[in-house]
C-alpha positions as CSV (number, residue, x, y, z in Angstrom):
1,M,-61.8,-41.7,12.0
2,D,-63.7,-43.4,14.5
3,A,-66.3,-46.2,14.9
4,S,-69.6,-46.4,16.9
5,T,-71.7,-49.6,18.0
6,I,-75.3,-50.0,17.1
7,E,-76.9,-52.4,19.7
8,L,-79.0,-55.4,18.8
9,C,-81.0,-57.9,20.9
10,L,-78.6,-60.8,21.4
11,S,-81.3,-63.5,21.9
12,V,-82.7,-62.6,18.4
13,F,-79.3,-61.9,16.8
14,P,-76.8,-64.4,18.4
15,W,-74.2,-63.9,15.8
16,A,-73.9,-60.2,16.8
17,E,-72.5,-61.2,20.2
18,F,-70.6,-58.1,21.5
19,R,-70.2,-58.5,25.2
20,A,-71.5,-61.0,27.8
21,K,-75.2,-60.2,27.3
22,K,-75.1,-57.6,24.5
23,G,-75.2,-57.8,20.8
24,A,-74.2,-55.1,18.3
25,V,-72.8,-54.2,14.9
26,K,-70.2,-51.4,14.5
27,L,-70.3,-48.4,12.1
28,H,-66.7,-47.4,10.9
29,T,-66.3,-43.9,9.4
30,V,-63.7,-41.5,8.0
31,L,-65.3,-38.0,8.2
32,D,-63.8,-35.5,5.9
33,H,-63.3,-32.2,7.6
34,D,-63.8,-30.4,4.5
35,G,-67.7,-30.2,4.7
36,L,-68.0,-32.8,7.6
37,I,-69.3,-35.5,5.3
38,P,-68.2,-39.2,5.4
39,A,-65.5,-40.1,2.9
40,F,-65.7,-43.7,4.1
41,V,-68.4,-46.0,5.7
42,D,-68.1,-49.7,6.7
43,I,-70.4,-51.8,8.7
44,T,-69.1,-54.9,10.7
45,D,-70.1,-57.1,13.6
46,G,-69.6,-55.5,16.9
47,K,-66.3,-57.4,17.7
48,T,-64.4,-56.2,14.8
49,H,-61.7,-53.9,16.1
50,E,-61.6,-50.5,14.7
51,V,-57.8,-50.5,13.6
52,N,-58.5,-53.7,11.4
53,I,-60.8,-51.5,9.4
54,G,-58.5,-48.5,9.4
55,R,-55.7,-50.6,7.9
56,Q,-57.9,-51.2,4.7
57,V,-58.5,-47.3,4.3
58,T,-56.5,-45.7,1.5
59,L,-56.0,-41.9,1.8
60,P,-54.6,-39.3,-0.3
61,K,-51.0,-38.3,0.2
62,G,-50.8,-35.3,2.5
63,S,-54.0,-36.1,4.3
64,I,-54.1,-35.6,8.2
65,L,-55.8,-38.6,9.9
66,T,-57.1,-37.8,13.4
67,M,-58.2,-40.7,15.6
68,D,-58.4,-41.8,19.3
69,R,-55.9,-44.0,21.2
70,G,-57.9,-47.2,20.0
71,Y,-56.2,-47.0,16.5
72,I,-52.7,-46.9,17.9
73,D,-50.7,-49.6,15.8
74,Y,-47.2,-48.6,15.3
75,Q,-46.7,-51.0,12.3
76,W,-49.7,-49.2,10.5
77,F,-48.4,-45.8,11.5
78,N,-45.2,-46.7,10.0
79,K,-47.0,-47.7,6.8
80,L,-49.1,-44.4,6.8
81,N,-45.9,-42.4,7.1
82,A,-44.3,-44.2,4.2
83,Q,-47.4,-43.4,2.1
84,G,-47.1,-39.5,3.1
85,V,-50.1,-39.6,5.3
86,Y,-50.0,-37.8,8.5
87,F,-51.5,-38.8,11.8
88,V,-52.6,-37.2,14.9
89,T,-53.7,-39.2,18.1
90,R,-53.5,-39.3,21.9
91,A,-50.4,-40.8,23.3
92,K,-50.9,-43.7,25.6
93,R,-50.1,-43.4,29.3
94,N,-47.7,-46.3,29.3
95,M,-45.9,-45.4,25.9
96,Q,-42.2,-46.0,26.4
97,Y,-39.8,-43.5,24.6
98,R,-36.8,-41.3,24.9
99,V,-36.6,-37.6,24.0
100,I,-34.2,-37.1,20.9
101,K,-34.8,-33.3,20.5
102,R,-36.6,-30.5,22.4
103,F,-38.2,-27.6,21.1
104,K,-39.3,-24.3,22.7
105,T,-42.8,-24.0,24.0
106,D,-45.3,-21.3,24.5
107,R,-47.1,-22.1,27.9
108,K,-49.4,-19.0,27.3
109,K,-51.0,-20.9,24.5
110,G,-51.1,-24.1,26.5
111,I,-48.2,-25.8,25.0
112,T,-46.2,-27.7,27.8
113,S,-43.8,-29.7,25.8
114,D,-42.8,-30.4,22.1
115,H,-40.3,-33.3,21.5
116,H,-39.1,-35.5,18.8
117,I,-39.0,-38.8,20.4
118,E,-37.8,-42.5,19.7
119,L,-40.1,-45.3,20.7
120,T,-38.2,-47.7,23.0
121,S,-40.9,-50.7,23.3
122,Q,-40.7,-53.8,21.1
123,K,-44.0,-52.8,19.4
124,G,-42.6,-49.1,19.1
125,S,-39.5,-50.2,17.2
126,L,-42.1,-51.0,14.3
127,Y,-42.2,-47.2,13.7
128,Q,-39.3,-46.1,11.8
129,G,-40.0,-42.5,11.1
130,T,-39.8,-39.3,13.0
131,L,-42.3,-39.2,15.9
132,R,-43.5,-35.9,17.8
133,R,-44.9,-35.9,21.1
134,I,-46.8,-32.7,22.2
135,G,-48.0,-31.9,25.7
136,Y,-51.0,-29.4,26.0
137,K,-52.8,-28.0,28.8
138,D,-56.4,-26.8,28.2
139,L,-56.3,-23.2,29.4
140,H,-60.1,-23.4,30.1
141,T,-60.4,-26.8,32.0
142,G,-56.9,-27.1,33.2
143,K,-56.7,-30.8,31.8
144,Q,-53.5,-32.0,30.5
145,Y,-53.2,-34.0,27.1
146,Y,-50.3,-35.5,25.2
147,Y,-50.5,-36.1,21.3
148,I,-48.2,-37.9,19.2
149,T,-48.0,-37.2,15.3
150,N,-45.5,-37.5,12.4
151,H,-46.3,-34.1,11.4
152,T,-43.2,-32.0,12.2
153,R,-43.9,-28.7,10.3
154,L,-47.4,-27.6,11.9
155,A,-47.1,-25.7,15.1
156,A,-47.9,-27.4,18.2
157,K,-50.9,-25.5,19.0
158,T,-52.4,-26.3,15.5
159,I,-51.8,-30.2,16.3
160,A,-53.8,-29.7,19.6
161,A,-56.5,-27.9,17.7
162,T,-56.4,-30.5,14.9
163,Y,-57.1,-33.3,17.5
164,K,-59.9,-31.2,19.3
165,E,-61.7,-31.1,15.8
166,R,-62.1,-34.9,16.1
167,W,-65.2,-34.1,18.3
168,H,-67.0,-33.5,15.0
169,I,-67.3,-37.4,14.3
170,E,-68.8,-37.8,17.7
171,L,-71.4,-35.4,16.9
172,F,-71.9,-37.0,13.5
173,F,-72.3,-40.4,15.2
174,K,-75.0,-38.9,17.4
175,W,-76.7,-37.4,14.4
176,I,-76.8,-40.7,12.6
177,K,-78.3,-42.6,15.6
178,Q,-81.0,-40.1,15.9
179,N,-82.1,-40.2,12.5
180,L,-81.4,-43.8,11.6
181,K,-84.9,-45.2,11.0
182,I,-85.4,-49.0,11.2
183,K,-88.7,-50.1,12.8
184,T,-88.2,-53.7,12.2
185,F,-85.6,-56.1,10.5
186,I,-86.7,-58.1,7.4
187,G,-84.3,-61.0,8.5
188,T,-82.2,-61.9,11.5
189,S,-79.1,-63.3,9.6
190,K,-75.9,-61.4,9.6
191,N,-76.1,-60.6,6.0
192,A,-79.9,-59.2,6.2
193,V,-79.1,-57.1,9.1
194,L,-75.8,-55.5,7.7
195,T,-77.6,-54.9,4.4
196,Q,-80.7,-53.2,5.9
197,I,-78.6,-51.0,8.3
198,W,-76.2,-50.1,5.3
199,M,-79.4,-49.2,3.2
200,A,-80.8,-47.2,6.3
201,T,-77.5,-45.5,6.8
202,T,-77.2,-44.5,3.1
203,R,-80.8,-43.0,3.3
204,T,-79.9,-41.0,6.3
205,L,-76.7,-39.7,4.8
206,T,-78.4,-38.3,1.8
207,L,-80.4,-36.0,4.3
208,I,-76.9,-34.3,5.2
209,P,-76.7,-31.2,3.1
210,H,-74.3,-31.7,0.2
211,C,-73.9,-35.3,0.9
212,S,-74.6,-38.0,-1.8
213,L,-73.3,-41.7,-1.7
């Protein structure tokens, strides 16, 4: 799951205020790893936070949802866990927690730590399930990463590989923007722009092999 912004001229579309002098709308997507096609698409104004849309998405029990740190919401994670949906994301640097249980690691595979943890912050207390924190060091770049997940059965290296696959949605957004064909807008109202971008996005998605909306 991820979102990407599509810039608009703020002087022409004042309702699309995104930052000080920039306008934008936002494309929210859930990409199905099986076939790499979108299972969910929504378009909002640029200021809509990604997690607000994430909370609206219903996923089948047993799904593994991968997302970046912008989606961290422990109350929502608690709801996903109760629904039998797994999540994998990067841990925030300032995350407050204590270790409940430690597991053996294989540093030859890049796994530097594998713990069950309990969140100790006020916001963290909203999550009631088992939370797992995994440390992984990329053997090629030497970069250190930390992931959190509610999936306790998959190997730590598999969790790290699962997050790495999130890169496919970045490539998807790049492809969409390269192929999104809008030469001129038929209207400047919010509804007119969102409708036209939605129609253009839908036509673009049909160009992806095996994708039909």
